[in-house]
C-alpha positions in Angstrom: 103.5 91.1 95.1 107.0 92.7 95.5 109.7 94.1 93.4 111.6 90.8 93.4 108.6 88.7 92.3 107.7 87.6 88.8 104.1 87.6 87.6 102.4 86.2 84.5 98.9 86.0 83.2 98.7 83.0 80.8 95.9 81.7 78.7 96.8 78.3 77.2 95.8 77.9 73.6 95.8 74.1 73.7 95.0 71.4 76.3 97.8 69.3 77.7 100.9 69.7 79.8 102.8 73.0 80.0 106.2 73.5 81.5 107.1 76.4 83.9 110.8 77.3 84.2 111.9 79.3 87.3 115.2 81.1 87.1 116.9 84.2 88.4 117.4 87.7 87.0 121.2 87.5 87.4 123.7 84.7 86.8 124.7 82.6 89.8 121.9 83.6 92.1 120.6 80.8 94.4 117.9 80.4 97.0 114.4 79.0 97.7 111.3 80.2 95.8 107.6 79.5 95.7 105.5 79.0 92.6 101.8 79.9 93.0 99.3 79.0 90.3 95.8 80.5 90.5 92.9 79.7 88.2 91.4 83.0 86.9 87.8 83.2 86.0 88.1 84.0 82.3 84.7 82.9 81.4 82.8 85.4 83.5 81.3 82.7 85.8 80.4 83.9 89.3 82.6 81.2 91.0 83.8 83.6 93.7 80.9 86.0 94.0 77.6 86.3 95.7 74.9 88.8 94.7 73.3 91.3 97.0 69.7 92.2 96.8 70.5 95.4 94.9 72.5 93.5 92.3 75.9 94.6 93.7 78.5 91.8 93.4 80.1 90.9 96.7 83.4 89.2 97.6 84.3 87.8 101.0 87.8 87.1 102.2 89.3 83.6 101.9 87.4 82.6 98.7 89.3 80.6 96.1 89.8 81.7 92.5 89.8 85.3 91.1 86.4 86.9 90.8 85.3 88.8 87.7 84.8 92.6 87.6 82.4 93.7 84.9 81.9 97.0 83.1 79.7 99.5 85.0 79.1 97.0 87.8 79.9 98.0 91.4 81.5 95.3 93.5 82.1 95.1 97.2 84.9 93.3 99.0 86.8 93.4 102.2 90.5 93.2 103.2 90.7 90.9 106.2 93.1 88.8 108.3 94.0 85.7 106.3 94.0 87.4 102.9 97.1 87.1 100.7 99.6 89.8 101.3 102.1 91.9 99.4 105.8 91.7 100.2 105.5 94.4 102.9 102.5 92.8 104.6 99.5 94.7 103.0 96.5 92.5 102.5 95.2 92.3 98.9 92.2 91.2 96.9 92.5 90.5 93.1 89.8 91.0 90.5 89.8 90.1 86.8 88.5 92.3 84.0 88.5 91.2 80.4 89.3 94.2 78.1 89.1 94.8 74.4 91.8 96.6 72.5 91.2 100.4 72.5 88.8 100.4 75.4 89.2 103.5 77.6 88.5 102.6 81.2 88.5 104.0 84.7 88.9 101.8 87.7 88.2 103.2 91.1 88.2 101.8 94.6 86.8 103.6 97.7 86.7 102.7 101.4 85.8 104.4 104.7 87.9 101.9 106.6 91.4 102.1 105.2 93.8 104.2 103.0 93.2 102.6 99.6 95.9 101.6 97.1 95.3 100.1 93.6 97.5 98.2 91.2 96.6 97.2 87.6 98.5 94.6 85.6 97.5 94.1 82.0 98.1 91.2 79.6 101.2 92.9 78.2 102.8 93.1 81.7 102.3 96.8 82.1 101.9 97.8 85.8 100.0 101.0 86.9 99.6 102.1 90.4 97.7 104.8 92.3 97.5 105.8 95.9 95.3 108.8 96.4 92.8 109.9 93.7 92.5 113.7 93.5 94.3 113.9 96.9 91.7 111.7 98.7 93.2 109.0 100.9 90.0 107.0 100.8 89.9 106.7 97.0 92.3 105.3 94.4 91.8 105.3 90.7 93.5 104.4 87.4 92.6 105.5 83.9 93.8 103.0 81.3 93.4 102.3 77.6 93.7 98.6 76.7 96.7 98.1 74.4 95.3 94.7 73.3 92.6 92.1 73.9 93.0 90.2 77.0 92.6 90.0 80.8 93.7 92.7 83.2 94.2 92.1 86.9 93.0 94.8 89.3 94.5 94.5 92.8 92.9 96.3 95.7 95.2 96.8 98.8 96.0 99.3 101.5 98.7 101.9 101.7 99.9 100.5 105.1 100.4 96.9 106.1 97.8 95.3 108.3 94.9 97.6 107.4 91.5 95.9 107.0 88.0 96.8 106.1 85.3 97.0 103.4 85.7 98.6 100.0 83.7 99.3 96.8 85.3 98.8 93.4 83.9 99.8 90.0 85.0 99.9 86.3 83.5 102.5 84.1 83.9 103.7 80.5 84.4 101.0 78.0 84.1 102.8 74.6 86.9 102.8 72.1 89.3 105.7 72.6 87.9 108.5 70.6 89.1 112.0 69.6 91.0 113.8 72.3 90.2 117.3 73.4 92.0 120.2 72.0 95.0 121.6 73.8 95.4 125.2 74.9 98.0 127.2 76.8 101.8 127.3 76.9 104.3 124.7 77.9 106.7 125.7 80.7 109.5 123.7 82.4 112.3 123.5 84.8 114.9 120.9 83.7 117.6 119.7 86.2 120.5 117.4 85.3 123.6 116.7 87.4 126.5 114.7 86.1 129.4 116.6 87.8 128.8 116.4 91.5 131.3 117.9 94.1 134.3 115.7 94.5 135.4 112.9 92.1 133.6 109.7 93.2 130.0 110.6 92.7 129.6 111.7 89.1 127.0 110.3 86.8 127.4 110.2 83.0 125.1 112.1 80.7 122.5 113.3 83.2 123.2 116.9 82.4 122.7 116.1 78.8 119.2 114.7 79.7 118.0 118.1 80.9 119.4 120.0 78.0 118.1 117.5 75.5 114.5 117.3 76.8 114.3 121.1 77.0 115.4 121.3 73.3 113.0 118.6 72.2 110.0 120.5 73.8 111.1 123.7 72.2 111.6 122.2 68.7 108.7 119.7 68.7 106.1 120.7 71.4 105.9 124.5 70.9 107.6 125.6 74.1 109.2 129.0 73.9 113.0 128.8 74.8 112.5 131.4 77.6 109.8 129.2 79.1 112.2 126.3 79.7 114.7 126.9 82.4 117.7 124.6 82.4 119.9 124.1 85.5 122.8 121.6 85.2 125.6 120.6 87.5 126.7 123.4 89.9 123.7 125.5 88.7 121.3 123.0 90.2 121.5 124.3 93.8 118.5 124.2 96.1 118.0 128.0 96.1 118.3 128.2 92.3 115.8 125.4 91.9 113.2 127.0 94.2 113.6 130.4 92.4 113.2 128.8 89.0 110.0 126.9 89.9 108.5 130.0 91.6 109.4 132.2 88.6 107.7 129.9 86.2 104.7 129.4 88.5 104.1 133.2 88.5 103.7 133.2 84.7 101.4 130.2 84.4 97.7 130.4 83.6 94.8 127.9 83.4 95.4 125.6 80.5 99.2 125.7 80.7 101.5 122.7 81.3 104.5 122.8 83.7 107.2 120.1 83.3 109.5 119.5 86.3 112.3 117.2 85.1 115.2 115.8 87.1 118.1 113.4 86.1 120.7 112.6 88.6 121.3 110.8 91.9 118.4 109.8 94.2 118.6 108.9 97.8 116.6 107.7 100.8 116.9 109.8 104.0 115.8 108.6 107.5 113.1 110.8 108.9 114.0 112.6 112.2 110.4 112.5 113.4 107.3 110.7 112.3 104.1 112.6 111.5 100.8 110.8 112.0 99.1 109.9 108.7 102.2 111.0 106.7 102.5 109.0 103.5 106.1 108.1 104.4 105.3 106.9 107.8 105.3 103.2 106.9 109.0 103.0 106.3 110.3 106.1 108.2 112.2 107.2 105.1 112.0 110.2 102.8 113.1 110.0 99.2 115.3 112.8 97.9 116.7 114.3 94.7 120.4 114.8 95.3 121.0 118.4 94.1 124.5 119.9 93.8 124.6 121.3 97.3 121.9 119.5 99.3 119.0 117.0 98.9 115.5 118.1 97.9 113.1 115.9 99.9 109.8 114.6 98.6 107.8 116.6 101.1 109.8 119.8 100.1 109.1 119.2 96.4 105.4 118.8 97.1 105.5 122.2 98.9 107.5 123.8 96.2 105.1 122.6 93.4 102.2 124.0 95.5 103.3 127.4 94.1 102.1 126.2 90.7 98.4 127.0 91.2 97.3 127.1 87.5 97.4 124.5 84.8 98.8 120.9 84.9 102.0 119.7 86.4 104.0 116.8 84.8 106.8 115.5 87.1 109.5 113.4 85.4 112.1 112.0 87.8 114.9 109.8 86.5 116.8 108.8 89.6 117.1 106.0 92.1 114.2 105.5 94.4 112.1 108.1 92.6 108.9 106.1 92.9 108.7 107.2 96.5 107.8 110.8 95.3 104.5 109.5 93.9 102.7 109.3 97.3 103.9 112.7 98.4 103.9 114.8 95.2 101.0 113.4 93.1 98.4 113.4 95.8 97.2 116.8 94.7 94.8 117.5 91.8 96.2 118.3 88.3 99.5 116.5 88.9 100.9 113.6 86.9 104.1 111.8 87.6 106.5 109.5 85.7 109.2 107.9 87.9 112.1 105.7 86.7 111.8 103.0 89.5 110.1 102.0 92.7 110.9 103.7 95.9 113.3 101.0 97.0 114.9 100.2 93.6 117.8 101.9 91.9 117.7 103.1 88.3 119.9 102.1 85.4 121.9 104.5 83.3 121.3 104.5 79.5 124.6 105.0 77.7 123.2 102.9 74.9 120.9 105.9 74.1 123.5 108.5 75.0 121.3 109.4 78.0 121.7 109.5 81.7 118.5 107.4 82.2 116.0 105.4 80.3 113.0 107.5 81.4 114.8 110.6 80.1 115.6 109.0 76.8 112.1 107.6 76.1 110.3 110.7 77.3 112.2 112.9 74.8 111.8 110.3 72.1 108.0 110.2 72.6 107.7 114.0 72.0 110.2 114.2 69.2 108.9 114.2 65.6 111.5 111.6 64.8 109.1 109.0 66.2 105.3 109.5 65.7 104.5 106.2 67.3 103.5 107.8 70.6 100.7 109.7 68.9 98.7 106.6 68.4 95.5 108.2 66.9 97.5 110.6 64.7 95.7 113.7 65.9 98.9 115.7 66.5 98.5 115.5 70.3 100.1 113.3 72.9 97.8 112.6 75.8 98.5 111.2 79.2 97.8 107.6 78.1 99.8 107.8 74.9 102.9 109.2 76.7 102.7 106.6 79.4 102.2 103.7 77.0 105.1 104.8 74.7 107.5 104.9 77.7 106.2 101.5 79.0 107.0 99.9 75.7 110.5 101.3 75.8 111.0 100.0 79.3 109.8 96.5 78.5 111.9 96.3 75.4 115.1 97.6 76.9 115.1 96.9 80.6 113.2 93.6 81.0 115.0 91.9 78.1 118.5 93.5 78.5 121.6 91.5 79.6 123.5 92.6 82.6 126.3 93.9 80.5 124.0 96.6 79.2 123.6 98.2 82.7 125.6 100.5 84.8 125.1 101.4 88.5 122.0 99.3 89.2 123.5 97.3 92.2 121.5 94.3 93.3 118.2 95.4 91.7 119.0 94.5 88.1 115.9 93.4 86.4 113.5 94.9 88.9 113.4 98.5 87.6 109.9 99.3 86.4 108.4 102.6 85.3 106.0 104.1 87.8 103.1 106.2 86.4 100.7 108.0 88.7 98.2 110.2 86.8 96.6 111.4 90.0 93.7 113.6 88.8 95.0 113.9 85.2 92.6 112.1 82.9 93.7 109.3 80.6 92.8 111.3 77.5 94.0 114.7 78.7 96.3 116.2 76.0 99.8 117.1 77.3 101.8 118.1 74.2 100.9 119.3 70.7 103.7 117.7 68.5 105.0 119.0 65.2 
């Protein structure tokens, strides 16, 4: 349930004993641990469900096993005292869905009792999360295309710890992913990268190159005009210059356009001076921030700045420590999608192996580059939201999960816990983002 936990969905192919080995992510670590084994309902038996008179499946708290969620069936459940909890104390319910490779699905949970939050874990260990669907605090939703046959775990929880109440969950879609819609409009962007910070002790290698490289890739391979991609690196990336760049681009955008906001550099967590009721950051009293050259840009301030982009779609790509905390503040508005290099309380590794400041920056550029057409899975010349996310997920799993500690720089005590965070908000799973060439 937390960033320091390990999780595995396993279907034994043969009967008999199986061995589980528990170890640590880093050499020499010691301490107590707990192994929890839960039997999942893979056969579709209603072992943990009752049926209402209208055919709606219902789940009550405290039941054993993991109930099955079926396609186009609405299920009801409740978060209650005594339910299992996540690391920070949020109650959770888990549902199992069996997917077929290529299925394009939408999972949605709604509640009138608590601020919903949804997590999806598929059989290839990809993790997707969503807080507010289309900006609504009482709904969370995830669009997902199954990369392979197998079970997927859907976790319903709350944004704040201790919240309880009833909810309704549904899975819709189910057809194989078909042709994507055509793409229209222009690609714009503001690309920030800071390697040379004031002083001598805070520099980061190659982050300025990340901004230059991604802008060049979008110009050469995604049809962005050079004048539509503004690059601010090192001392150029000051707060006033960033605000001006975003507002200048926003004034040129029209419906159907795409705006990419990219940052590679230091991230920080800043203690809030005052708490605002119902603010997304209220549970930990911390704001996340991008450390610009002269002063931090807080998550709330970035949300306000991006509000000036009132046409088209916004794609936010943040490769910095603690960047996942921007999701709940910035992607809670329609037509915004975010890619974040790590959770809100986890640092991010540098990626010297790829001659890049960060792994997210490296894989995002690689996905769009014609040097690798793997991201365009259906070969239609477009990269949609799901294809972009999936390509970067694969890169993370191959390079971060399996890497040795000697491959990392500047990740502190969080080695092995860095995960890509994707929040599509109101951006559909098959919405085209880039036309590649």
